[in-house]
VOGU-3710 file (C-alpha; in Angstrom, 3 decimals, decimal comma):
1> xxxxxxxxxx> 101,213/52,895/84,433  97,845/53,944/85,894  97,290/55,345/89,368  94,769/53,813/91,785  91,300/53,859/90,162  92,550/56,158/87,428  93,386/58,928/89,896  95,746/61,620/88,590  99,507/61,161/89,155  101,590/63,554/91,148
11> xxxxxxxxxx> 104,200/63,640/88,447  107,609/65,117/87,569  110,457/64,682/85,191  113,747/63,696/86,876  117,230/62,226/86,562  117,185/58,900/88,399  120,627/57,837/89,690  122,201/54,391/89,120  123,103/52,308/92,178  126,629/53,568/92,554
21> xxxxxxxxxx> 125,711/57,212/92,359  122,757/56,595/94,657  125,118/55,017/97,234  127,397/58,090/97,079  124,470/60,479/97,443  123,035/58,556/100,317  126,375/58,603/102,123  126,560/62,374/101,808  122,950/62,793/102,924  123,616/60,785/106,041
31> xxxxxxxxxx> 126,646/62,983/106,811  124,667/66,124/106,174  121,820/64,985/108,563  124,351/64,221/111,301  126,304/67,421/110,957  123,216/69,679/110,630  120,855/67,894/113,094  118,273/67,079/110,342  116,905/64,000/108,687  118,207/62,512/105,399
41> xxxxxxxxxx> 115,811/61,372/102,715  115,509/57,634/102,198  118,282/56,529/99,770  115,667/55,087/97,287  114,102/58,552/96,942  117,147/60,517/95,913  116,914/62,075/92,472  117,449/65,326/90,651  114,086/66,960/89,603  114,006/68,506/86,095
51> xxxxxxxxxx> 110,444/69,744/85,933  107,656/69,370/88,506  104,291/68,779/86,924  102,015/68,233/89,844  98,595/66,639/89,383  98,642/64,944/86,035  95,473/63,171/84,633  96,218/59,757/83,314  95,006/60,733/79,842  98,043/63,135/79,595
61> xxxxxxxxxx> 100,586/60,549/80,318  100,863/59,382/76,756  101,478/62,863/75,462  104,196/63,448/78,107  105,944/60,218/77,254  105,744/61,044/73,482  107,360/64,419/74,239  110,105/62,657/76,179  110,835/60,324/73,255  111,241/63,252/70,859
71> xxxxxxxxxx> 114,018/64,800/73,022  117,326/64,672/71,177  119,966/65,411/73,757  123,344/63,617/74,331  124,295/61,891/77,476  126,513/63,987/79,681  128,674/64,047/82,782  127,184/65,784/85,872  129,411/66,670/88,863  127,854/67,431/92,205
81> xxxxxxxxxx> 130,629/69,624/93,791  128,715/72,294/95,772  126,814/72,075/98,973  124,936/74,543/101,197  121,685/75,165/102,971  118,380/77,091/102,643  117,925/78,832/105,934  114,164/79,423/105,595  113,168/76,008/104,537  115,748/74,167/106,662
91> xxxxxxxxxx> 117,191/72,159/103,846  120,754/71,085/103,145  121,494/70,585/99,491  124,111/69,171/97,036  124,506/71,152/93,855  126,296/71,605/90,558  129,077/74,215/90,136  128,927/74,092/86,288  125,732/73,004/84,606  126,476/70,972/81,397
101> xxxxxxxxxx> 124,754/72,489/78,309  122,895/69,243/77,565  121,214/69,400/81,019  120,100/73,069/80,271  118,730/71,767/76,899  116,944/68,751/78,402  115,296/70,707/81,163  114,197/73,606/78,935  112,819/71,191/76,276  110,772/69,302/78,890
111> xxxxxxxxxx> 109,508/72,562/80,437  108,504/73,927/77,069  106,664/70,696/76,206  104,837/70,665/79,495  104,012/74,379/79,190  102,427/73,748/75,755  100,329/71,082/77,299  98,928/73,479/79,827  100,879/72,568/82,976  101,479/75,427/85,351
121> xxxxxxxxxx> 105,233/75,484/85,933  107,648/77,084/88,310  108,848/80,289/86,595  112,110/80,636/88,573  115,370/79,811/86,712  116,287/76,135/86,923  119,093/75,458/89,386  119,972/71,789/89,668  120,351/70,545/93,176  119,092/67,663/95,381
131> xxxxxxxxxx> 117,983/67,599/98,971  120,545/66,028/101,371  118,678/66,718/104,643  115,446/68,315/105,894  114,575/70,108/109,146  118,235/70,973/109,740  119,014/73,002/112,802  122,397/74,452/111,801  124,215/75,241/108,464  125,954/72,672/106,410
141> xxxxxxxxxx> 129,673/73,502/106,504  131,378/74,521/103,212  133,196/71,894/101,224  132,266/68,930/103,411  132,014/66,376/100,519  134,195/64,986/97,754  132,491/65,501/94,334  130,052/62,905/93,019  130,538/62,185/89,311  127,453/60,941/87,428
151> xxxxxxxxxx> 127,277/59,960/83,772  123,655/60,857/82,929  122,290/58,489/80,202  118,498/58,678/80,613  115,734/60,727/82,198  112,350/59,673/83,591  108,744/60,620/84,191  108,157/59,830/87,846  105,033/59,379/89,949  105,057/60,449/93,614
161> xxxxxxxxxx> 102,830/59,054/96,323  102,897/60,895/99,529  102,770/58,485/102,497  102,917/59,027/106,348  106,591/57,909/106,349  107,543/59,925/103,355  107,215/59,993/99,639  107,371/56,791/97,468  108,439/57,205/93,841  108,092/55,010/90,825
171> xxxxxxxxxx> 109,281/55,318/87,199  106,309/55,760/84,811  108,501/56,062/81,676  112,272/56,330/81,001  113,947/57,726/77,909  117,621/57,100/77,023  119,782/60,084/75,962  121,847/59,973/72,793  125,190/58,233/73,316  127,514/61,030/72,052
181> xxxxxxxxxx> 130,888/61,312/73,759  130,993/65,116/73,746  129,729/66,637/77,000  129,117/70,169/75,691  129,670/73,428/77,273  128,636/74,320/80,799  127,114/77,328/82,504  127,324/78,407/86,147  124,246/78,500/88,356  123,432/80,788/91,176
191> xxxxxx> 121,828/78,945/94,096  119,760/81,294/96,281  117,171/80,777/99,028  114,401/80,924/96,429  115,806/78,271/94,165  113,578/75,164/93,619
//
C-alpha cells in the first residue's frame, strides 16, 4: 500500500472494469484510434475516473479508505452509449447518455469526503466518460459503437505512476457497493470541450 520510500501517491477514485467490460472497451478504443488517427490507451489502464485527488501523502490513505467504506450506495448498471471527441485536447471519448442516480451519489459523496480532507478538486460538473484515443487527427464519427453494458459492483482508490511508456495503475483499496437490485433514476449529462 505504500509508495516508494513513502513518497506521496498520485491518487484518484475510479470504477475499475471487470475483464469482459475491459475487453469491450479495449475493442472500441482500438477502433477509435484507427478511425481517428490517434493512439489507444493500453487495455489494462482503461477505467472511469470518479474523483482525481492528485498528490496524496501516505498518511492520508487510511482516512480515504475509511471514507470509502462508509459509502452506502447500491450497485448499478452503467451503459456507455455515446461517443465523441474533444477538439482542443485531441481526445476521443466514450460516454454515458443517462447517468444512473447511484453514480451521481457515489461521485458526489467521494468528492465531499475528499474536499473535507483538504484535497483541491476540479469544480466542473462531473461528466462520466473514458478516453478511447489520444492525439487524434480527425473527429470520431457519431454512433460508431454498440453500447457497452457494465454492472458496477465496486469502486476503488487507485495509484498512478507516470512512466515513459504511459501510466501504470494499481488498486490501493476497493470497496463493494450494496447489492440492491434497483438501479435508481438517471440524469442526462452534457459533455462539452471543458468536461474532465
